[in-house]
Backbone bond lengths (Angstrom), bond angles and torsions (degrees), N, CA, C in turn:
res aa  C-N    CA-C-N  psi(-1)  N-CA   C-N-CA  omega(-1)  CA-C   N-CA-C  phi
1 M - - - 1.454 - - 1.513 108.50 -
2 G 1.298 117.16 130.75 1.461 120.33 -178.60 1.510 111.56 -76.96
3 R 1.341 115.11 158.93 1.471 121.90 178.17 1.518 110.30 -82.31
4 A 1.321 113.44 153.51 1.459 117.56 175.42 1.510 108.74 -74.67
5 G 1.312 117.60 140.39 1.455 120.89 -178.82 1.518 111.21 -76.29
6 A 1.316 114.85 170.60 1.466 120.69 179.62 1.512 109.27 -60.60
7 G 1.281 114.71 132.97 1.463 119.23 179.24 1.506 112.75 84.84
8 S 1.314 117.25 -2.32 1.456 120.26 -179.10 1.514 109.33 -78.19
9 P 1.370 117.17 144.57 1.465 119.46 177.65 1.505 113.58 -68.46
10 G 1.305 116.40 -3.04 1.460 118.53 -177.98 1.515 113.08 -68.73
11 R 1.328 119.02 -23.40 1.469 120.43 -178.45 1.515 109.24 -142.12
12 R 1.335 117.01 131.02 1.455 121.62 177.83 1.507 110.23 -89.47
13 R 1.338 113.96 137.16 1.464 117.81 179.47 1.515 109.15 -73.39
14 Q 1.329 116.18 127.28 1.451 120.12 -178.35 1.520 110.35 -83.59
15 Q 1.377 114.11 143.31 1.457 120.00 178.11 1.511 109.23 -74.98
16 P 1.325 116.29 145.18 1.481 118.62 177.02 1.521 109.92 -65.20
17 H 1.326 116.01 145.28 1.457 121.88 -178.65 1.511 109.43 -108.45
18 S 1.302 114.42 150.15 1.462 120.12 176.49 1.514 108.50 -77.97
19 P 1.341 117.84 163.41 1.481 119.94 -179.04 1.512 112.21 -56.99
20 G 1.313 119.17 -30.12 1.460 120.38 -178.46 1.510 112.47 -78.44
21 G 1.291 117.58 -2.57 1.446 120.02 178.60 1.516 113.25 94.40
22 R 1.328 117.98 -8.21 1.456 120.39 179.97 1.518 111.05 -88.30
23 Q 1.306 114.25 148.83 1.458 119.49 179.85 1.531 109.42 -72.72
24 R 1.300 115.20 133.96 1.453 120.97 -177.00 1.533 110.39 -77.97
25 R 1.321 117.49 132.03 1.468 122.30 178.99 1.528 110.21 -114.07
26 G 1.319 114.28 154.65 1.458 118.47 178.61 1.531 110.43 -71.16
27 P 1.346 117.46 166.29 1.471 120.77 -178.88 1.531 111.02 -64.23
28 R 1.312 115.78 140.34 1.447 120.15 179.45 1.530 110.68 -73.82
29 R 1.319 114.62 142.64 1.459 119.29 176.62 1.517 108.67 -87.56
30 R 1.309 115.36 121.84 1.447 119.53 179.67 1.530 110.51 -81.32
31 K 1.301 115.42 142.00 1.458 119.96 177.33 1.515 110.15 -73.62
32 A 1.312 115.39 140.99 1.459 119.56 176.91 1.515 109.31 -67.61
33 P 1.345 116.88 149.72 1.472 118.79 176.19 1.516 111.00 -55.49
34 A 1.296 115.43 150.97 1.470 120.22 -175.82 1.522 111.92 -56.59
35 C 1.347 116.39 -35.07 1.460 119.05 -177.06 1.517 112.49 -70.57
36 L 1.366 116.59 -16.16 1.461 119.91 -178.66 1.518 113.29 -101.91
37 R 1.327 116.27 -8.69 1.454 118.26 -178.94 1.516 110.80 -73.62
38 K 1.289 115.62 141.10 1.459 120.31 179.28 1.520 109.79 -76.07
39 R 1.299 115.14 130.10 1.452 120.19 177.21 1.520 109.41 -107.81
40 P 1.297 117.27 144.85 1.471 118.86 178.59 1.515 110.28 -62.88
41 R 1.327 115.83 134.06 1.458 120.94 -178.67 1.523 110.00 -76.18
42 R 1.315 115.32 127.18 1.448 119.99 177.37 1.513 110.11 -97.95
43 R 1.280 115.04 140.19 1.446 119.72 177.97 1.526 109.31 -72.64
44 R 1.323 116.17 127.35 1.446 120.13 -178.39 1.510 110.64 -64.63
45 R 1.311 114.57 135.21 1.457 119.48 -178.42 1.524 109.89 -61.20
46 G 1.314 115.08 131.45 1.455 119.10 178.56 1.515 113.29 82.03
47 A 1.328 117.75 7.41 1.463 119.83 -179.06 1.514 110.58 -64.97
48 C 1.316 115.28 147.94 1.453 120.22 -177.77 1.526 109.58 -85.55
49 T 1.291 117.16 153.80 1.456 120.36 -176.76 1.521 113.69 -123.43
50 E 1.318 118.33 -22.97 1.451 119.03 -177.61 1.519 110.43 -75.72
51 Q 1.335 116.10 142.55 1.454 121.39 -178.54 1.517 111.01 -80.67
52 S 1.321 117.36 138.26 1.455 121.82 175.23 1.512 108.76 -147.94
53 P 1.322 118.23 140.27 1.462 119.56 179.73 1.520 113.09 -70.42
54 F 1.344 117.82 -12.50 1.453 120.38 -175.92 1.519 113.36 -94.76
55 M 1.340 117.41 -4.20 1.455 120.61 -176.75 1.516 109.72 -131.82
56 S 1.349 116.17 154.59 1.455 120.76 175.76 1.526 108.98 -77.34
57 P 1.359 118.37 166.98 1.468 120.15 178.47 1.526 113.08 -57.38
58 R 1.348 118.03 -26.05 1.460 119.79 -179.69 1.523 110.69 -64.82
59 C 1.308 116.20 -32.77 1.461 119.77 -179.89 1.518 106.55 -142.30
60 A 1.320 116.60 76.70 1.452 121.33 -162.28 1.516 115.57 -86.35
61 S 1.317 119.21 -16.34 1.451 119.48 -176.01 1.518 111.83 -85.11
62 R 1.332 116.33 133.46 1.453 119.60 179.99 1.528 111.15 -62.23
63 D 1.320 117.21 -28.86 1.454 121.10 -178.95 1.526 112.62 -87.69
64 D 1.318 117.59 -7.54 1.456 120.95 -177.87 1.528 111.92 -111.84
65 W 1.321 116.96 42.09 1.459 121.74 179.30 1.532 111.88 -64.84
66 R 1.320 117.41 -17.71 1.461 120.14 -177.91 1.528 113.00 -65.39
67 C 1.312 116.86 -21.29 1.463 118.81 -178.57 1.525 112.39 -81.48
68 A 1.329 117.68 -5.82 1.470 120.89 179.06 1.521 110.06 -71.65
69 R 1.313 115.48 148.99 1.461 120.86 179.56 1.518 112.33 -114.04
70 S 1.315 117.42 -12.00 1.464 119.46 -179.97 1.516 110.67 -157.78
71 L 1.313 115.51 166.26 1.464 122.09 175.66 1.521 111.38 -58.24
72 H 1.324 117.07 -28.87 1.460 122.11 -175.15 1.523 113.34 -67.06
73 E 1.316 118.45 -9.95 1.458 121.23 -179.14 1.526 112.66 -93.49
74 F 1.334 116.88 6.20 1.454 120.93 -178.26 1.520 111.22 -111.78
75 A 1.322 114.33 168.01 1.456 121.59 174.85 1.525 107.47 -138.31
76 A 1.332 116.33 157.41 1.463 120.73 179.42 1.520 108.70 -154.61
77 K 1.319 116.41 156.24 1.464 120.64 177.12 1.524 109.67 -84.90
78 D 1.327 115.56 132.75 1.457 118.15 176.71 1.523 110.47 -75.32
79 I 1.317 117.07 179.99 1.462 121.68 -173.55 1.528 111.88 -63.36
80 D 1.347 116.54 -19.69 1.468 121.32 179.05 1.526 112.40 -95.62
81 G 1.338 116.46 2.72 1.459 120.02 177.19 1.509 115.49 89.82
82 N 1.334 117.99 7.69 1.465 121.48 178.68 1.526 110.05 -87.96
83 M 1.338 117.12 133.99 1.456 120.85 178.92 1.529 109.72 -73.35
84 V 1.314 116.07 129.52 1.462 122.20 -176.89 1.527 108.96 -122.24
85 C 1.324 116.27 127.19 1.465 120.78 174.02 1.525 108.14 -80.91
86 L 1.314 117.94 123.71 1.459 121.25 -175.31 1.524 112.79 -75.05
87 D 1.320 115.98 2.62 1.465 120.38 171.36 1.528 110.94 -62.76
88 K 1.328 117.22 -17.15 1.464 121.31 178.74 1.527 111.66 -63.63
89 Y 1.333 117.13 -18.44 1.458 120.82 -179.73 1.523 112.58 -94.11
90 R 1.326 116.93 12.93 1.461 119.87 178.78 1.524 110.08 -63.49
91 W 1.319 115.64 137.82 1.473 125.11 178.41 1.523 113.64 71.04
92 V 1.319 118.60 13.76 1.467 119.95 172.33 1.528 107.84 -130.40
93 P 1.337 118.11 143.19 1.459 119.49 176.12 1.516 110.02 -70.97
94 A 1.320 116.87 144.15 1.460 120.26 -177.81 1.522 109.88 -132.38
95 Q 1.314 114.49 151.88 1.459 120.59 174.87 1.513 107.02 -122.70
96 S 1.323 116.34 119.82 1.455 121.41 179.03 1.518 108.33 -100.28
97 A 1.325 116.76 122.60 1.462 120.88 -175.72 1.515 110.75 -124.21
98 D 1.327 113.94 140.96 1.455 122.26 175.53 1.531 105.79 -94.36
99 V 1.338 117.72 108.90 1.461 120.11 -167.15 1.521 114.10 -110.93
100 Q 1.338 116.48 42.34 1.448 116.71 174.46 1.519 108.76 -69.20
101 G 1.295 115.48 153.36 1.460 118.52 174.48 1.513 112.13 87.94
102 K 1.296 115.85 144.68 1.457 121.37 -176.67 1.524 109.37 -98.31
103 T 1.356 114.90 70.65 1.450 120.63 -176.50 1.516 109.82 -97.00
104 D 1.321 116.49 118.21 1.456 121.80 -173.15 1.522 112.94 -61.59
105 V 1.347 117.48 -47.32 1.458 119.63 -174.35 1.519 111.89 -64.84
106 N 1.317 118.42 -36.24 1.466 120.68 -178.98 1.515 111.89 -68.22
107 Y 1.332 117.25 -47.78 1.464 119.63 178.10 1.522 110.42 -61.78
108 T 1.327 117.17 -43.37 1.464 120.92 -177.74 1.526 111.24 -61.79
109 Q 1.336 117.18 -44.32 1.459 119.94 -178.13 1.522 112.49 -73.46
110 L 1.325 117.72 -34.49 1.468 119.68 175.48 1.525 110.73 -63.72
111 V 1.320 116.31 -41.75 1.476 120.79 177.31 1.528 109.65 -62.46
112 D 1.328 117.01 -40.58 1.464 121.44 -179.94 1.526 111.16 -64.81
113 L 1.338 116.77 -45.97 1.468 120.26 178.09 1.522 111.38 -59.28
114 H 1.313 115.73 -44.93 1.468 119.66 -178.63 1.523 111.08 -64.33
115 A 1.318 116.84 -41.38 1.465 120.54 -178.93 1.527 111.61 -62.88
116 R 1.334 117.53 -35.42 1.464 120.74 -175.65 1.525 114.02 -89.05
117 Y 1.340 116.74 -24.09 1.467 118.35 -173.25 1.536 114.24 -119.06
118 A 1.308 117.96 -1.93 1.476 119.10 -179.79 1.525 111.44 -61.12
119 E 1.331 117.08 -38.89 1.460 120.08 179.86 1.525 111.58 -66.76
120 C 1.325 116.83 -21.99 1.472 121.05 177.63 1.526 111.62 -86.73
121 G 1.342 116.28 -4.26 1.458 120.03 176.35 1.514 115.69 115.59
122 L 1.333 118.84 -8.89 1.464 120.66 -177.58 1.529 111.30 -63.46
123 R 1.321 115.98 135.40 1.458 122.69 173.25 1.524 108.57 -125.89
124 I 1.318 116.18 135.12 1.463 121.29 179.19 1.519 108.52 -113.43
125 L 1.332 116.23 127.62 1.462 123.11 178.68 1.525 107.41 -110.90
126 A 1.306 117.31 116.74 1.464 121.32 -177.10 1.527 109.46 -108.30
127 F 1.334 115.71 126.46 1.456 122.33 -178.62 1.537 109.88 -118.55
128 P 1.320 118.27 104.47 1.470 119.92 176.75 1.531 111.18 -67.01
129 C 1.337 115.73 151.71 1.457 121.42 180.00 1.525 108.83 -153.41
130 N 1.321 116.54 149.19 1.463 121.09 -177.71 1.527 111.61 -118.42
131 Q 1.319 116.89 27.47 1.462 120.56 -176.00 1.525 114.18 -88.41
132 F 1.322 118.09 -6.02 1.462 120.58 -175.55 1.526 110.30 -120.62
133 G 1.323 115.66 103.12 1.450 120.32 179.13 1.520 113.55 63.76
134 R 1.337 116.20 15.96 1.474 121.03 -179.03 1.531 111.42 49.21
135 Q 1.323 115.03 46.22 1.460 120.02 -177.23 1.532 113.08 -85.21
136 E 1.319 117.06 -5.76 1.475 119.51 179.87 1.520 109.38 -130.39
137 P 1.340 118.41 64.31 1.462 120.82 -175.94 1.526 114.33 -79.85
138 G 1.317 117.04 -12.86 1.466 120.18 -174.02 1.510 114.41 -71.08
139 S 1.324 115.16 168.13 1.462 121.76 177.02 1.526 109.48 -76.69
140 N 1.333 116.37 170.23 1.466 119.63 177.60 1.522 111.33 -60.19
141 A 1.314 116.55 -37.80 1.468 120.26 179.70 1.527 110.66 -64.28
142 E 1.327 116.45 -39.66 1.468 120.37 179.10 1.523 111.16 -68.94
143 I 1.333 116.23 -38.03 1.467 119.91 177.77 1.526 110.34 -65.00
144 K 1.303 116.48 -41.71 1.460 120.93 179.30 1.527 110.79 -62.68
145 E 1.321 116.20 -41.71 1.462 120.51 179.07 1.528 110.99 -64.68
146 F 1.338 116.49 -40.87 1.461 120.52 178.50 1.523 110.84 -63.33
147 A 1.334 116.89 -45.04 1.465 120.85 -178.91 1.526 111.42 -64.42
148 A 1.315 116.53 -32.13 1.465 120.25 179.02 1.528 110.96 -62.39
149 G 1.320 116.87 -26.77 1.463 120.64 177.62 1.519 112.51 -65.30
150 Y 1.336 117.22 -20.93 1.457 122.25 176.75 1.530 111.22 -99.46
151 N 1.312 116.32 7.57 1.463 121.87 -178.60 1.530 111.47 60.34
152 V 1.327 115.62 42.28 1.464 121.25 -179.53 1.530 110.13 -67.56
153 K 1.333 116.04 126.35 1.467 122.25 177.77 1.529 112.01 -114.85
154 F 1.323 116.87 -11.17 1.461 119.03 179.74 1.527 109.82 -78.74
155 D 1.328 116.46 174.21 1.463 121.72 -170.44 1.530 111.59 -80.27
156 M 1.313 115.68 121.53 1.461 122.34 177.28 1.527 108.94 -101.98
157 Y 1.328 115.92 137.23 1.463 121.14 179.72 1.526 110.48 -115.50
158 S 1.325 115.60 165.40 1.459 121.01 -178.83 1.521 110.63 -65.66
159 K 1.313 114.66 156.89 1.462 121.23 -178.73 1.524 110.15 -64.04
160 I 1.344 115.44 136.29 1.461 121.23 -177.01 1.534 109.60 -136.43
161 C 1.333 115.45 175.69 1.454 122.40 166.45 1.527 107.29 -99.18
162 V 1.337 116.12 143.82 1.462 119.68 179.33 1.524 111.73 -114.32
163 N 1.328 117.40 -11.20 1.460 122.99 177.33 1.520 109.86 -126.05
164 G 1.329 116.02 157.87 1.458 120.65 175.23 1.516 113.40 86.19
165 D 1.330 115.10 -178.74 1.464 121.63 -177.59 1.522 112.40 -63.86
166 D 1.334 116.78 -28.80 1.461 120.44 -177.81 1.528 113.22 -89.75
167 A 1.310 117.23 6.79 1.467 119.98 179.92 1.528 110.51 -62.46
168 H 1.319 115.31 147.47 1.462 119.89 177.65 1.525 108.93 -61.55
169 P 1.353 118.29 138.36 1.472 121.37 -178.91 1.523 113.97 -52.13
170 L 1.333 117.26 -36.80 1.464 119.60 179.47 1.517 111.02 -59.98
171 W 1.326 116.66 -43.05 1.462 120.10 -177.94 1.527 111.16 -73.41
172 K 1.307 117.96 -33.12 1.461 119.87 173.19 1.530 109.42 -60.53
173 W 1.312 115.29 -43.47 1.456 120.85 -177.80 1.527 111.65 -67.39
174 M 1.331 117.84 -46.66 1.470 120.64 -177.15 1.524 111.65 -61.19
175 K 1.327 116.73 -37.63 1.467 120.70 -175.10 1.527 113.77 -68.62
176 V 1.326 118.35 -20.53 1.465 120.28 -178.00 1.520 112.83 -105.97
177 Q 1.333 117.05 3.02 1.462 119.07 176.69 1.522 109.93 -69.90
178 P 1.340 117.94 150.21 1.475 120.58 -176.67 1.525 113.85 -50.43
179 K 1.344 116.78 -37.64 1.466 119.86 -179.51 1.525 112.39 -104.43
180 G 1.324 116.20 14.51 1.463 119.88 179.61 1.515 112.90 -115.30
181 R 1.325 116.54 3.07 1.458 119.99 -177.31 1.526 110.89 -77.90
182 G 1.340 114.09 152.24 1.452 119.19 -176.82 1.515 112.86 -100.13
183 I 1.322 114.43 -179.36 1.458 121.96 176.75 1.525 108.13 -91.74
184 L 1.320 116.64 135.73 1.471 121.84 -177.93 1.528 110.99 58.02
185 G 1.310 115.35 47.15 1.457 120.57 179.75 1.518 111.70 105.59
186 N 1.332 115.49 158.71 1.466 120.30 -175.39 1.521 114.33 -89.22
187 A 1.309 118.41 -7.97 1.465 120.99 -177.95 1.529 110.80 -60.67
188 I 1.342 115.57 146.97 1.460 120.92 174.30 1.526 107.91 -68.53
189 K 1.335 116.74 128.30 1.459 120.15 -172.69 1.527 113.44 -85.78
190 W 1.328 117.13 -37.51 1.472 119.29 -176.52 1.518 109.51 -166.18
191 N 1.329 114.69 -174.00 1.466 122.14 -176.50 1.533 113.46 -56.70
192 F 1.310 114.70 149.37 1.462 123.64 172.93 1.528 113.82 60.86
193 T 1.321 117.44 38.34 1.462 120.91 165.26 1.522 107.03 -72.56
194 K 1.319 116.80 138.33 1.464 120.41 -171.97 1.534 111.15 -130.13
195 F 1.336 115.71 147.35 1.473 121.81 176.51 1.523 108.17 -125.75
196 L 1.327 116.23 133.62 1.459 121.45 173.75 1.518 107.93 -98.40
197 I 1.322 116.09 128.90 1.471 122.46 -174.55 1.519 109.05 -124.29
198 D 1.324 117.29 133.36 1.463 120.13 -176.12 1.521 111.96 -82.49
199 K 1.331 115.87 -176.24 1.467 121.32 -175.07 1.517 112.82 -66.73
200 N 1.329 117.20 -19.87 1.456 120.90 177.82 1.521 112.66 -89.08
201 G 1.334 116.06 1.86 1.459 120.19 178.66 1.516 114.11 83.96
202 C 1.342 117.65 15.48 1.459 121.44 -178.65 1.526 111.13 -100.12
203 V 1.317 116.40 142.42 1.460 121.24 177.74 1.523 109.10 -71.33
204 V 1.332 116.54 127.12 1.465 120.23 -179.98 1.524 112.21 -113.17
205 K 1.341 117.60 -16.53 1.462 118.73 177.10 1.530 109.95 -167.47
206 R 1.339 114.17 149.64 1.461 121.17 176.07 1.532 108.36 -119.12
207 Y 1.328 115.59 140.23 1.458 121.91 -179.58 1.528 109.22 -121.02
208 G 1.322 116.33 132.60 1.451 121.10 -178.43 1.513 112.71 -73.98
209 P 1.324 117.30 167.68 1.459 121.88 -177.60 1.525 114.40 -64.26
210 M 1.340 117.20 -22.51 1.462 120.30 179.85 1.529 112.38 -83.54
211 E 1.335 117.48 -10.31 1.465 121.24 178.91 1.526 109.25 -89.11
212 E 1.318 115.44 121.66 1.464 119.41 -178.96 1.533 110.37 -70.01
213 P 1.334 117.50 151.89 1.468 120.73 -177.12 1.522 115.17 -54.28
214 L 1.340 118.00 -32.75 1.465 119.71 -178.33 1.526 112.76 -66.07
215 V 1.332 117.35 -16.52 1.471 120.64 175.86 1.522 110.42 -62.37
216 I 1.329 115.96 -28.39 1.465 121.08 -177.96 1.521 111.46 -67.50
217 E 1.321 116.99 -23.53 1.464 120.98 -172.82 1.519 112.94 -57.97
218 K 1.331 118.06 -37.43 1.460 120.49 -178.22 1.528 111.95 -65.96
219 D 1.336 117.10 -27.71 1.464 121.50 178.37 1.520 111.58 -90.95
220 L 1.307 115.61 -28.60 1.458 121.52 -172.10 1.524 112.85 -60.96
221 T 1.327 116.21 -40.16 1.469 119.51 -175.27 1.528 113.09 -62.60
222 C 1.331 117.06 -21.49 1.481 119.89 179.21 1.524 111.96 -72.75
223 Y 1.327 117.47 -16.34 1.467 120.91 -173.07 1.523 113.73 -115.70
224 L 1.318 117.15 2.53 1.467 119.61 179.90 1.518 110.76 -85.12
C-alpha cells in the first residue's frame, strides 16, 4: 500500500511535543488593565447635534448653548474675522469684557492688567458691541485701529450683540451662570460689563459697568 503524499488527507501532521510529553502551546495573551481598555463611547444625554460655528461639537447648536459647561465649548470670530475655538484658553484664567464705547479709563486699566498678569496666565477677551447708545458704530477694522492707540495686546474679537435673541451664545451662557447673573435681571446693563472666568472655563464673578477693571485685581490673584 502506498503512502499518502504531503498534504494528503490520508495523514494528519502531528504537533511537536515538549520533552515532558505535553503539547506545546503558544504564549497566552494577557488582558489589558481595566483602565486601559477601550470602552464604547456613549452619547451624552441631551447632547446637541446641529452644527454651528459658535459652538464646539459637544454642544453644536447655536440655540442650545445651555448644554455647555464651560467657556471652552464656544467659538467666536476674532477682530480680523477668523473663527477661534475658545478651548485655547484652557488652564488659564480669562476675563471676558464687553468693550463698547471709547472709555479711556477702561482701556487703560485693561491694558495695565494684561501687561502685569499675562505672564502669570491671564487672558483678556474683548468683545465690542453697539447695543448701548450706539457708542461703537465703527467697523471691526476701525475698532482695531482705535484699540491700537492704547497699545492693546490682549485678544480682540469681532463686534457682537450681548443682549436679545441675537446675542452671541457665549454671552447668553455667561449671563445665566450662578455667579454670572446680574442685579435686577441678567441682561448686560451698559458698556464694559466684565466676567472673571477660572482655569476650568467657569464664571466665578461678574462686574458691573461702573466697576473699573482694576477692581478685578483683588479677585484675580486667587485664580492665577
